[in-house]
N, C-alpha and C positions, 0 to 999 in steps of 0.2 A: 856476279857477286864479286865482293870489292876483296881481292888477296892480301894487299898490304896497302901502307900510306906513307907519304912523305910528304913535303914540301913540294917536291917537282912532281913527279908524275907515278899515276898509280895504276895497276893494270884490272882492266877490265875483263876478265877472263873470257865472258862467254862470247865476247864480240871481239877480242882480241886488238880492242881501241885502249888509248891512255886517256887515264880520266885523271884529273888534277885535283887532289884535294881542296884547294884555293876555290876552284869552280864549284864545289859543295858549298864551301862557305860563301862564297858570292850569292849561289842561289838562294841560301836561306835567309842572305839580307835583303835580296829582292824582294823576296814574300814579304819578310815583316816591314817594310818601308814601304812598298806598295808600288815603287818608281825606279828605275835605274839610276837619276840623276840623286836622290838621297842614298839610295845603297852606295853608290860610287863615293858619296862624299864621306859616309861614315866608315867603308875601307881602305880611304885614301887612295883611289884610283879615279881616272876620267869615267867619264859617262859611255863614251864610247870604247873603253876597255871593257867596262860591266858588261855592256850590251855583247859586245864580242865573245866575252867569257861564257856567257848562257849561250848563245847560240851554239858555240863548239859544244857545251855540254849537251844541249838538243839533238846535235847531230852525232855524239856517239852514244848515248842512250836510243837513239833512235825513235822520239818521241815527242811532241810538243810538249814544253812543262808549262809555260806561260803565254796568257792572251794578253795581246798587246792592243791598248786602248788610248783614245785621246789622251787620258787624264789617268796616267799610271799604267799599271801591269795587275793581272791576277791569276793565280793559278788553274789550270786545268783539271780536270777531276784525277789524270794522271801526275799530275805538277803537284796537289794535295796530298797524294798518296808518297810520293817520294821525297817530300818536306818531310813528314812525320818521319819516314825514316834517315833521312838527312840529319836532322835533330840528332839520331842516336848516333849515327857515325862520327859527327863533329864532338858529341859527348865524351865517345871511347877514345879518339883522337887527342882531344884533350887532357883526358885523364893520363893517357898513355905519356904526353910531355911532361906533365905534374910529375909523373914516378919517376921519369929520369930524369928530369932535374933533382928531385927529392934526393935520387939516388947517388947522384953526381954530389951534390953537398955532404951527405953522412960519408962517403968515400972518402972527400975532403977534411973530414972533421969537422964541418961547416954547421954552426949551431943553426937551426930552420923553425922559423916561428909561423905557424899555421893559423890562418884567420879564415872562418868562415862567414861570409856574409847572406844573412838571411833575408833573400830575395827571388824572386823567380828567375829562371835564365831570362836575358833581354840583349838587344842588339849591341849596346856598348861594355859588354862586361869585360872584352880583353883590355881597352881603354882603363876599367877600373882594376882590374888585377895588375897589371904593369905598374901604375902610379901607385897602389897603393904598397904594392911591395917596395917601390922605390922610397917613397916617403917612410916605410918602417926601418928600410937600411940606412938611410942618410940620418934618421936621429935616433935609433937603437944599435944601429951598427950588428944588426943579424939579416941573414936571408930571410925571405917572406915568402910563403906559398899562400895564395888567395882562391878560394874555392868558394860555390855558391849553392845553396841547398835551402829547404824547406824548413821549416819550425822542428820537427822529429827527425829531420837528417842532421841541423846543426847540433842539436842537442844529443845526438845519438854519436856524433863525432867529438864531443867534449867528453862524454862518457869514455869512449873507448882510447879517449887520448888521441886520436887522430887531429884533433882541434886543440888549439892554445887558447882563441879566444873568437866570441862570435859577436858579430857586429849585427843590430837588430834596428828595425826601421819601426817604432810601436812601441807601445809600454809593454815592457817583458820584465815583470816581476813573478819572476818562474820559480818555485819552490825549490831548494836543495842546489840552486847555483847562486855565485857572487852575481848581481844585478846593479851597472852602475848606469846613470844617465849621463850622456854627456854630452848633449846638444838637444836642437829641437829645428824641424824642418816645417816649412807651410806644406799646404794641403791644395791641390786642385784636380781637375780632370783632364783626359784627353778626349778630343771631340773632334768629329770629322771636319774639315775646313769646309764644307759645304754650308755648315750651321753658321747663322748669322753671330751666335755666340764665342764663333771663334777667332773674330775680328776684335773683341773686346779686350782691353788689357787685363781685367779683371772679371771674375764671375761672383754672383752673388746667390744664395741658397733657394731664394725666389725664384731665379732665372730658368732652375732645373725644375719646376714643379709639374709641367708638362712634359719633360723628358725621362726615357725609361734609362735609369742610371745603374751604373753595373760596379763588382769588386772586382779586380784584378784577382785571376787564379793563383793559387797558394802565396799570395802576400800575408803569411799569417799574422804575425804580430799588428802589421798595419790597418790590415781590413778588422780584425777585431778593437781597435781602439778607434778608427772613423767612424764604426758603427755607433759605439756607445757614445762620440761628441755630436753625431746627429743626432741623437736619441735628444742628449741634453738641450741641443740648441732648436729643438722642433723642427726640424726639417722637415719641408712638405714633400718627403719622397723616402720610399724605404729602399737603399740599393738590394741588388740581390745579385747571386754570384754568378759568374761568366763561366760558360763552359771553356775549359784549357785549350781545346784545338783551333789551330788556326781557322779551319772554314768557318767556325763559330763566332770567332772574335772578325772575321770581315764581314759575315751577316750584322754582327751588333752594331758594327759603327755604320754598313751601310743604311740600316733603319733610322740613323740620327742619335744612338745611346751615346752616353758620356759613359767614363771609364772612371772610379776615383783614384788617386794616386800621391804619393807625395811630389813635389817639386824641388828636383835638383837640378838647376838651370846648367851646370856642366854637363849633363847628359842627355839633355834634351834632345829628342829625334823625333822625325816627321814620319811615324809607322803606319803604314794602312792608310796612307792618304789621310792623316789625322795631325792635330797639335794641340800641345799642352797648354792649358790657361788656369792660372791660380786663382784662388777665392780671394774676394776683397780682404785686407788684413782687418778691416772691422768685425768680420765675421769671427774672427778668433780660431780660424780652424788650425791647431798646430799638433804636430804628434812628435813624442820624445824620439830621440836616437839613442840606444842602449850597446853596452859592451857587457856580453855575457860570459863568463868564465867558471868553472871548477868550484865550487865552495870549499874545499878541503886540500885541493892537491896543486892551486895555481901555481904557475912557474915564476921565479925571479922576471922574466921577460913578459908574462901577462901583468904583472904590478907596475914595469916601467911602461908597458903600453897604454895603461889607465891612466897613469901620471901623465905621460903624451898628452892624450886627447884631452886632460884636464888642463894642463897649459896652454893648449891651442883653444882654447874654448870655454866659455861660460855658459852652462847648461840652461839658464833665464833668457837667452838670447838667440831669436832665430838669425840675425844679423850676423853673430861671431859664427854660428854655426856654418852659414855659407861662406864666410872668409876661412876658416878652417878650410871645408871641402875645396874653395878655390886654390888652396895650396895643396892639397893632396891631389886633385884632378884640374891641372891647370888647363887652360883651353888649348885649341890645336896650335894658335899662332904662338901661344909662348912654349908651347913643347917643341915648337922645329928648331 
């Protein structure tokens, strides 16, 4: 049982060992990336440091978490169960950190602008949180807190006042809310590196005729929009919803399936031994980027946030959206 968390050591009371919260975060990253090297790159440590952190974690919990292979790693049965619980632990830990920051800002009398992003949890969300908050602070002069959630969670946060604005990928014309299109993103697939399609610069709909194509779990607005576009394009396949468990996703990619996703180059990551490939521009597969706010009680900060997005972007252009995202999410080299 975990009794307390810190960036340093955490007591594992049942065994008397010291468990580091970063080890838990690293383990999640390794499972989702499928290799020590990709996870190390995502977490800005060396591959050797990542391998040692996981080995120490296995020693502390007294069981093997990962099976090492020639090409990457995969969780053991215990590792799968540990991963699901680790995700819950990290979610609670991040909520606690967010609460502490918000309390500090309120105590100082600082205005905090709360942004929810309607996408599922993913490996680079810490990078997104930090850089979106930095962008808002630099351009609006207010502190910002960034959270992630499903469509229902994001709209509920607007209703309760916990969110000032929601960023949604996909068409988001929701009755009772102010919904503004502010950009456009290209679409693509995440596919195993063993597939010949992964070596192509672009992919076409016809290339996926014999491939099982899936929708990423909880990508609500995007999934609704891409399904409509595929019907309009007479795509030679019908995507099916993927199960949200990591075990199911690993099996999905292992059999050569492709998962539909919006393409955001700044967030590209080789998850589960896969790689992203964009649809060819000629296919015309683009989804809008929206900002959603409460229709009747939006704050001055929400209006300023929308004006900021409009000033940085022309929603008719995917190129300008990419340029705006590059400003908000600079490359790792630029951020150093």
